[in-house]
C-alpha positions as CSV (number, residue, x, y, z in Angstrom):
1,X,-44.6,6.8,-0.4
2,X,-43.8,10.3,-1.5
3,X,-40.5,10.2,0.4
4,X,-39.6,6.9,-1.2
5,X,-40.3,8.4,-4.7
6,X,-38.1,11.4,-3.8
7,X,-35.3,9.1,-2.7
8,X,-35.6,7.1,-5.9
9,X,-35.4,10.2,-8.0
10,X,-32.3,11.4,-6.0
11,X,-30.6,8.1,-6.5
12,X,-31.2,8.2,-10.2
13,X,-29.7,11.7,-10.5
14,X,-26.6,10.9,-8.3
15,X,-25.8,7.5,-9.8
16,X,-26.3,8.7,-13.4
17,X,-28.4,5.6,-13.9
18,X,-31.0,6.0,-16.7
19,X,-31.7,2.3,-17.3
20,X,-33.6,-0.5,-15.7
21,X,-32.6,0.0,-12.1
22,X,-33.7,3.6,-12.0
23,X,-37.0,2.8,-13.7
24,X,-37.6,-0.1,-11.4
25,X,-37.1,2.1,-8.3
26,X,-39.5,4.7,-9.7
27,X,-42.0,2.1,-10.7
28,X,-41.8,0.6,-7.3
29,X,-42.7,3.9,-5.6
30,X,-45.8,4.2,-7.9
31,X,-47.1,0.7,-6.9
32,X,-50.7,0.5,-5.8
33,X,-52.6,-2.5,-4.7
34,X,-54.9,-4.1,-7.3
35,X,-58.3,-2.4,-7.4
36,X,-60.2,-5.7,-7.2
37,X,-58.2,-6.6,-4.0
38,X,-59.0,-3.3,-2.4
39,X,-62.7,-3.5,-3.3
40,X,-63.1,-7.0,-2.1
41,X,-61.5,-6.3,1.2
42,X,-63.4,-3.1,1.9
43,X,-66.7,-4.7,0.9
44,X,-66.4,-7.4,3.6
45,X,-68.9,-6.4,6.3
46,X,-67.1,-8.5,8.9
47,X,-64.1,-6.2,8.8
48,X,-64.2,-3.0,10.7
49,X,-62.7,0.3,9.4
50,X,-60.0,0.1,12.0
51,X,-59.1,-3.5,11.1
52,X,-59.1,-2.6,7.4
53,X,-56.6,0.2,8.1
54,X,-54.4,-1.8,10.4
55,X,-54.5,-4.9,8.1
56,X,-53.6,-2.9,5.0
57,X,-50.8,-1.1,6.8
58,X,-49.4,-4.4,8.1
59,X,-49.7,-6.1,4.8
60,X,-47.9,-3.3,3.0
61,X,-45.1,-3.2,5.5
62,X,-44.5,-7.0,5.5
63,X,-44.9,-7.5,1.8
64,X,-42.7,-4.6,0.8
65,X,-39.9,-4.7,3.4
66,X,-37.8,-7.1,1.3
67,X,-38.2,-5.2,-2.0
68,X,-37.3,-1.9,-0.3
69,X,-34.2,-3.5,1.3
70,X,-33.2,-5.1,-2.0
71,X,-33.5,-1.7,-3.8
72,X,-31.4,0.1,-1.2
73,X,-28.7,-2.7,-1.4
74,X,-28.6,-2.4,-5.2
75,X,-28.3,1.4,-5.0
76,X,-25.4,1.1,-2.5
77,X,-23.6,-1.3,-4.8
78,X,-24.0,0.9,-7.8
79,X,-22.8,4.1,-6.0
80,X,-19.8,2.6,-4.1
81,X,-18.5,-0.1,-6.5
82,X,-16.7,2.4,-8.8
83,X,-14.9,3.9,-5.8
84,X,-13.3,0.6,-4.9
85,X,-11.2,0.5,-8.0
86,X,-10.3,4.2,-8.0
87,X,-6.9,5.1,-6.5
88,X,-6.9,7.5,-3.6
89,X,-5.3,10.9,-3.8
90,X,-2.5,9.7,-1.5
91,X,-1.8,6.7,-3.7
92,X,-1.7,8.9,-6.8
93,X,0.6,11.4,-5.1
94,X,3.0,8.6,-4.0
95,X,3.1,7.2,-7.6
96,X,4.0,10.7,-9.0
97,X,6.7,11.1,-6.4
98,X,8.1,7.6,-7.2
99,X,8.2,8.5,-10.9
100,X,9.9,11.8,-10.2
101,X,12.7,10.1,-8.3
102,X,13.7,8.0,-11.3
103,X,15.3,10.9,-13.3
104,X,16.7,14.3,-12.5
105,X,14.9,17.4,-13.7
106,X,17.8,18.3,-16.0
107,X,20.6,16.2,-17.6
108,X,23.6,18.3,-18.4
109,X,26.5,16.8,-20.5
110,X,29.6,18.8,-21.5
111,X,30.5,19.1,-25.2
112,X,32.8,16.4,-26.6
113,X,36.5,17.2,-26.1
114,X,39.6,15.5,-27.4
115,X,41.6,13.6,-24.8
116,X,44.6,11.3,-25.0
117,X,45.0,8.0,-23.1
118,X,48.0,5.8,-23.0
119,X,48.0,2.1,-23.7
120,X,51.0,0.0,-22.6
121,X,51.9,-3.2,-24.3
122,X,54.9,-5.5,-24.8
123,X,56.6,-5.7,-28.2
124,X,57.8,-8.9,-29.7
125,X,61.3,-8.3,-28.4
126,X,59.9,-8.0,-24.9
127,X,60.3,-4.2,-24.6
128,X,57.5,-2.1,-23.2
129,X,55.7,0.0,-25.7
130,X,53.4,3.0,-25.0
131,X,50.6,3.8,-27.5
132,X,48.6,7.0,-27.6
133,X,44.9,6.5,-28.0
134,X,43.0,9.6,-28.9
135,X,39.2,9.9,-28.4
136,X,36.5,12.3,-27.3
137,X,35.4,12.7,-23.7
138,X,32.1,14.0,-22.3
139,X,31.1,14.5,-18.6
140,X,27.5,14.2,-17.4
141,X,26.9,15.9,-14.1
142,X,25.1,13.8,-11.4
143,X,25.9,15.8,-8.1
144,X,27.4,19.0,-6.8
145,X,29.5,18.6,-3.7
146,X,30.1,20.9,-0.8
147,X,33.9,20.6,-1.3
148,X,33.6,22.5,-4.6
149,X,33.7,19.4,-6.8
150,X,31.3,17.8,-9.2
151,X,30.5,14.1,-9.5
152,X,29.4,12.6,-12.8
153,X,29.7,10.0,-15.5
154,X,32.7,10.1,-17.9
155,X,32.2,8.7,-21.4
156,X,35.2,8.1,-23.6
157,X,34.3,7.6,-27.3
158,X,36.9,5.8,-29.4
159,X,37.2,6.4,-33.1
160,X,37.7,3.5,-35.5
161,X,41.4,4.3,-36.1
162,X,42.1,4.2,-32.3
163,X,40.1,1.0,-32.0
164,X,42.3,-0.7,-34.6
165,X,45.5,0.5,-32.8
166,X,44.1,-1.0,-29.5
167,X,43.2,-4.3,-31.2
168,X,46.7,-4.6,-32.7
169,X,48.5,-3.7,-29.4
170,X,46.4,-6.0,-27.3
171,X,46.0,-8.9,-29.7
172,X,42.3,-8.7,-29.5
173,X,39.8,-8.6,-32.4
174,X,38.5,-5.3,-33.6
175,X,34.9,-6.3,-32.8
176,X,35.8,-6.8,-29.2
177,X,36.8,-3.2,-28.8
178,X,33.7,-1.1,-28.0
179,X,33.0,2.3,-29.6
180,X,32.7,3.9,-26.2
181,X,33.2,3.2,-22.5
182,X,31.5,4.8,-19.5
183,X,32.9,5.3,-16.0
184,X,30.5,6.4,-13.2
185,X,31.2,8.4,-10.0
186,X,34.1,10.3,-11.5
187,X,35.0,13.5,-9.5
188,X,36.0,16.7,-11.3
189,X,37.1,20.0,-9.7
190,X,37.3,23.6,-10.8
191,X,40.7,24.6,-12.1
192,X,42.2,27.5,-10.2
193,X,40.6,30.8,-11.2
194,X,37.9,29.1,-13.3
195,X,35.3,31.6,-14.5
196,X,32.7,32.0,-17.2
197,X,32.3,32.1,-20.2
198,X,34.3,28.9,-20.1
199,X,34.7,27.0,-16.9
200,X,37.3,24.2,-17.0
201,X,36.6,21.1,-14.9
202,X,39.7,18.9,-14.3
203,X,39.6,15.2,-13.6
204,X,42.8,13.7,-12.1
205,X,44.6,10.5,-13.1
206,X,42.1,7.9,-14.3
207,X,42.3,4.3,-15.7
208,X,39.6,2.9,-17.9
209,X,39.1,-0.8,-18.6
210,X,38.1,-1.2,-22.3
211,X,37.2,-4.9,-22.9
212,X,40.2,-5.9,-20.7
213,X,42.5,-3.3,-22.2
214,X,43.8,-0.7,-19.7
215,X,43.8,2.9,-20.8
216,X,45.5,5.4,-18.5
217,X,44.8,9.2,-18.4
218,X,47.2,11.6,-16.6
219,X,44.3,14.1,-16.5
220,X,41.2,15.0,-18.3
221,X,39.8,18.5,-18.8
222,X,36.2,19.2,-19.9
223,X,34.5,22.6,-20.3
224,X,31.2,24.1,-19.1
225,X,30.3,26.8,-21.6
226,X,28.2,29.7,-20.4
227,X,24.7,29.6,-21.9
228,X,21.3,30.8,-20.7
229,X,20.6,27.3,-19.5
230,X,20.0,26.7,-15.8
231,X,22.9,24.4,-15.1
232,X,25.6,26.6,-16.8
233,X,24.2,29.7,-15.0
234,X,24.4,27.9,-11.6
235,X,28.0,26.9,-12.3
236,X,28.9,30.5,-13.3
237,X,27.4,31.8,-10.1
238,X,29.2,29.1,-8.1
239,X,32.6,30.0,-9.6
240,X,32.0,33.7,-9.0
241,X,31.2,33.0,-5.3
242,X,34.4,30.9,-5.0
243,X,36.6,33.5,-6.6
244,X,35.1,36.3,-4.3
245,X,35.3,34.2,-1.2
246,X,31.6,34.3,-0.6
247,X,29.5,31.4,0.9
248,X,28.1,29.2,-1.9
249,X,26.2,26.4,-0.2
250,X,22.9,27.8,-1.5
251,X,23.9,27.6,-5.2
252,X,25.2,24.0,-4.6
253,X,21.9,22.9,-3.1
254,X,19.9,24.6,-5.9
255,X,22.1,22.9,-8.5
256,X,21.6,19.5,-6.9
257,X,17.8,19.9,-7.1
258,X,18.2,20.2,-10.9
259,X,20.7,17.4,-11.6
260,X,20.3,14.7,-8.9
261,X,17.8,11.9,-8.5
262,X,15.8,12.2,-5.3
263,X,16.7,9.5,-2.8
264,X,13.9,7.1,-1.7
């Protein structure tokens, strides 16, 4: 009985239960047979001392086996039930890794720079006409390549005046001409001798489809400006190693850890 009471107290502490279940367990361990029942049984002259002891022990065991089992079952349910809905450490770690794959650590975009595209159309007389469309370009880095190039997303922002010119030349409505257009997986290379504080990235001939209107670029140049930021510092180190003829795979790998999304 003393051991049962100790177990009940331990369960109450571990489970944090301070309500009816803990009280029921503790009350159960304090149970005693009714005094009248004990007196009547012991006063029976036909029952020997050994029989009384054996009979009491047997009665206690048989009458209390079910309550003891029920109490232990309730205790197990209370202790282990919260654990079933709790994610494991491995599941939590996998969820964090999955989230970290969705976006790079750093997003680096060059400052807007003016660039000129050409739009070809046919005049009323049937002669070809070339229109210059001026806008701003930016380049968002997405990968550093071992052939000393960078892959990224080019965004060409078109001012209202240029949109009107495009609408007139193509015969489309102004509303159909978007304010900007993006092209993914564009490759840019370092211009010869490029070095900080201003590193020029050159993009070769490119054609953009703007709502069915074709804009052609002979070349596009964007700039990486040296700042204390991690991406510009990596690019500065990269160009220094290129210009000095030193190996630079390490700086490329380090830059990719900053700007790329981890593959699944």
